[in-house]
N, C-alpha and C positions, 0 to 999 in steps of 0.2 A: 361494718355498716347494718347488717342484719339486724345485730343485737340493738341497735340505736331505736329502730322502728317496732311499734306495738300498734294496738287498738286503744283508742281512748275509752276513758271510764268517766263517770261522774267525780272522781276525786282529780281528775285533770281539769275540770271544768273552768277554773279561776285564770291559769295559765292558757289555756286553750281560747278563751274569751278575748283576752289580751291579744294573743296572734290573730285571731279572725278579726278582731276590731280594727289591727293594722292592715290587714288583708283588704276590708271593706273601704279603706282610705286610698289604699292603693288604687282601687276604682274609684277614686273621686267620691266617696259618699262620706258623708259627715260621721264622726266619732260618737259612737253610742254602745257604749261598754256594758251599761246594764240591758241594752237590747239584744246585744251579742251572748250575752250569758245566758239569758230567757230563751232565745232561738237554739243555741245551742243544749240547752237543757232538755228543751222538747224534742230535738233530733234524737238524744242519748235515752230518753226514758221511752220514747215511742218506736223506737229501734227503727226509723226510716230512713237512716241513711247509714253508711258506713264510714269512720273518720280513723284514719292512723296518723300517729303521730312520729316524729323523729325528734330524738333527744340528743344534746351534747353536754356531755359534763354534766348531767343531771339537770338541764335547763331544757325546756320545750323549745324548739327553735323552728319548728315546721308542721304542718299537715296538710293530709289530702283528705276530701271529702267526695263520697261518691253516692248517687241516687239510684235506685234500680227502676229500670223502665224495661219494656217489652219490646220486640220486635214481631210483629204479627207475620210478616212474610217467612221469617228465618224462624217463627214458632219457638223462641229461645229469649231468656233475660239478656237485658242488654244494660250496661251500665253507662250513667251520666256522670264523667270526673266533673264536678262542679266547681271545686274549690281547690287550689293548690298555691300552696304558701309556704316561702322560706323567708325568715327575718333578714332583713339586708344586711346585717353583721355576719350571716353566717351562709352566706351565698358563695358558690363557687367549689363547695367541698362535695358536690355530688348527692347532697341531701334530696334536690327535686328529683333527680333519675330514680334514687332508692325509692322514694314513694311513689312514683310511678310504677316501678317494678313490683311493688307490694300491692298497688292495684291491679296489677296485670296476674298477679297471685289469685286474686279474689275473683277474676274472672273465672280462671281456671277451675277452682274451687267450687263456684257457684253453677257450674255448667253452661256459661254464658255465652254468647255469639260475638262479644267484644266489648269496646268503650268507645265512648263518643265524648268529644268535648269540643267546646268554642272559646276561642279567646280574641280579643281585640286586635285590630289589624296593627295598630301603633304597640303592641306588646312586644318589642323586638326580641326580648329576652325567651317568652315562651314560644315564639315563632320560631327561633333556633332551636330550643330545647325539645320540642313535640315531635319534628321531624327525626332528630337524631336518638329519640326514644322509640321508634317505629311507628309513630303516627303517619298517615297519608294524607294530606290536604284533599277533600271533597269537594270539588268544585261542580259536580254534575246536577246538582239541585239548586234549588232557591231556598232560602232561609227566611222565612217571615214570622212576625210576632205581633201579638196582639196583647195590649196591656190595659188593666181597668184605670179608667182617671182617676 
């Protein structure tokens, strides 16, 4: 499986944008393929996220995207696993776990203190996947959000 995972490049933008658009629709967003391509192009150009891809028979079938954060109390980098997606036709083959393992390797090589993620309570697949991949549910704090109108 390791050979099927690699870092995204600009050459992947078209296929990656399609996957990213599918991912957004999974979270009940309206399809916006050109917006997805613009957003990902900016991430790749600015190098402000890390994106890893999984391929199956030469086709991109999934990705994970992580953003750098910092923990003041630990005084180290911390990663936000913001996006993880595998196309529905390729699920159940271990690709999600392999992408998570690649994210863990990024944590190790970047001397970070760990990785954080959130997922919807209704995301049954994710809520089974993450604990099986070593994540612990953290209920000791309240999570708040402020949004611009």
